[in-house]
C-alpha positions in Angstrom: -12.8 13.0 -4.7 -12.8 9.3 -5.4 -10.8 7.1 -6.7 -11.2 4.0 -8.6 -9.3 0.9 -8.3 -9.5 -1.6 -10.9 -8.6 -5.4 -10.3 -5.6 -5.2 -13.2 -3.5 -2.5 -10.1 -4.5 0.6 -11.5 -5.9 3.6 -9.4 -7.7 5.7 -11.3 -8.4 9.5 -9.9 -9.6 12.6 -12.3 -7.7 11.7 -15.9 -4.2 10.0 -13.9 -3.5 6.3 -13.4 -1.6 5.1 -10.6 -0.2 1.7 -10.4 -1.1 -0.1 -7.4 -0.1 -3.0 -5.1 -3.8 -5.0 -4.1 -4.1 -8.0 -1.9 -2.2 -11.5 -2.9 -5.8 -12.9 -2.5 -6.9 -10.3 -5.3 -10.5 -8.5 -5.0 -13.1 -10.4 -3.1 -16.9 -9.0 -2.1 -16.8 -12.0 0.2 -13.6 -10.4 2.1 -12.7 -12.6 5.1 -10.1 -12.5 7.5 -6.8 -13.6 6.6 -8.0 -14.0 3.2 -5.1 -11.7 2.0 -8.1 -9.9 -0.5 -9.0 -6.2 -1.0 -12.3 -5.7 -0.3 -14.3 -4.7 -3.1 -16.9 -1.9 -2.1 -16.5 2.2 -1.7 -14.4 2.4 0.8 -14.1 5.8 2.5 -11.0 7.5 3.8 -11.3 7.5 7.7 -8.0 9.4 8.7 -4.5 9.3 8.1 -1.3 8.1 10.5 2.5 8.8 9.3 5.8 8.4 10.8 6.8 12.3 11.9 9.9 10.9 12.2 11.0 10.0 9.0 8.5 12.7 7.0 6.1 15.3 6.8 2.7 15.1 7.2 0.8 14.8 4.1 -1.9 17.2 2.3 -5.1 16.1 2.7 -9.2 17.1 3.2 -9.1 13.9 5.8 -7.7 14.5 9.4 -4.1 13.6 9.8 -2.1 12.5 13.3 1.6 11.3 13.7 2.0 7.5 14.9 3.4 6.6 18.3 5.6 3.5 18.7 3.3 1.7 20.2 1.0 2.0 18.0 -0.9 -1.3 16.9 -4.2 -2.7 15.2 -6.3 -5.1 16.6 -6.7 -8.0 13.9 -8.1 -10.7 16.4 -11.8 -11.4 15.4 -12.2 -12.9 19.1 -11.0 -9.9 21.0 -13.4 -7.3 21.4 -10.8 -4.4 20.2 -11.2 -6.6 16.6 -10.4 -4.0 13.9 -9.6 -1.3 15.7 -6.5 0.9 16.7 -5.1 -0.4 20.0 -1.6 0.4 21.9 0.9 -1.9 21.8 1.6 -4.5 24.3 -2.2 -5.0 24.0 -4.1 -8.7 24.7 -5.2 -9.7 21.4 -3.4 -10.7 18.5 -2.3 -7.7 16.8 -0.3 -5.4 13.7 2.4 -2.8 14.8 1.9 0.0 12.5 5.6 1.4 13.6 7.6 -0.5 11.8 11.3 -0.7 10.4 10.1 -0.8 6.5 8.6 2.3 5.1 5.6 0.7 4.1 3.6 2.5 6.8 5.1 5.7 7.0 1.7 6.9 5.2 -1.0 4.9 6.5 -5.1 5.9 5.4 -7.2 3.7 7.1 -10.0 2.8 4.8 -13.2 2.1 6.0 -13.8 -1.3 6.1 -16.0 -3.5 8.4 -15.8 -0.4 10.8 -19.2 0.5 11.3 -20.7 -2.0 12.7 -17.6 -4.3 13.1 -18.6 -7.8 12.1 -16.1 -10.6 13.5 -14.1 -12.2 10.8 -14.7 -10.0 7.8 -11.5 -8.2 7.9 -9.4 -5.7 9.3 -6.5 -3.0 8.9 -7.4 -2.5 5.3 -5.4 0.7 5.0 -4.2 2.7 1.6 -0.3 2.7 2.2 3.2 3.3 0.8 3.9 0.4 -1.9 7.3 -1.6 -1.4 9.5 -1.0 -4.1 9.1 -4.1 -6.4 5.2 -3.4 -5.7 4.6 -7.1 -4.0 1.2 -7.8 -3.2 0.0 -6.4 0.4 -2.2 -8.7 2.6 -5.4 -6.8 1.5 -4.6 -3.0 1.3 -4.2 -0.9 -1.3 -0.9 0.6 -1.6 1.0 3.2 -3.9 4.2 4.9 -4.0 4.8 7.4 -1.9 5.2 10.5 -4.1 2.1 9.2 -5.7 0.3 8.7 -2.7 1.3 11.9 -1.6 -0.4 13.7 -5.0 -3.5 11.9 -4.4 -4.1 12.9 -1.2 -3.2 16.6 -1.7 -5.6 16.3 -4.5 -8.4 15.8 -2.1 -9.2 12.5 -2.3 -11.9 11.4 0.2 -12.8 7.5 -0.8 -11.8 4.8 -3.1 -13.9 2.5 -5.2 -12.3 -1.0 -5.6 -14.0 -2.1 -8.6 -15.0 -6.3 -8.0 -13.4 -8.8 -10.6 
């Protein structure tokens, strides 16, 4: 099942509409590392990571696995592990996936710049939990926790992010 994400921050799935936080850099067709933009295009759901110490696993047709405290994601274009999951500590610039806040309690890894990886085209593009005020993300799409669980349980398999 495919969801459509509009530039106004609305995710549409079937006849339902959900408020979504998008990247602070807007939606871009020419996504680059560090621009804070959400990439436009069709983004398949690759897998789901979740904080088993805080939440039960979401229901989904996508593979699900628990996060570990040493899980990270390489966002260093100069490193061979760019745009790949890594164990921390790591030799390149990384983002920790095990966070104190709740935004990564559920992380859906979206298929962006991963097959093949092109250095500098953007990394760590996820569908995750929105902050309570729906503050912009660094390039991800984020939903309220209950709504994220709901769309995953409905069989979501891809997200189409509409360009501006």
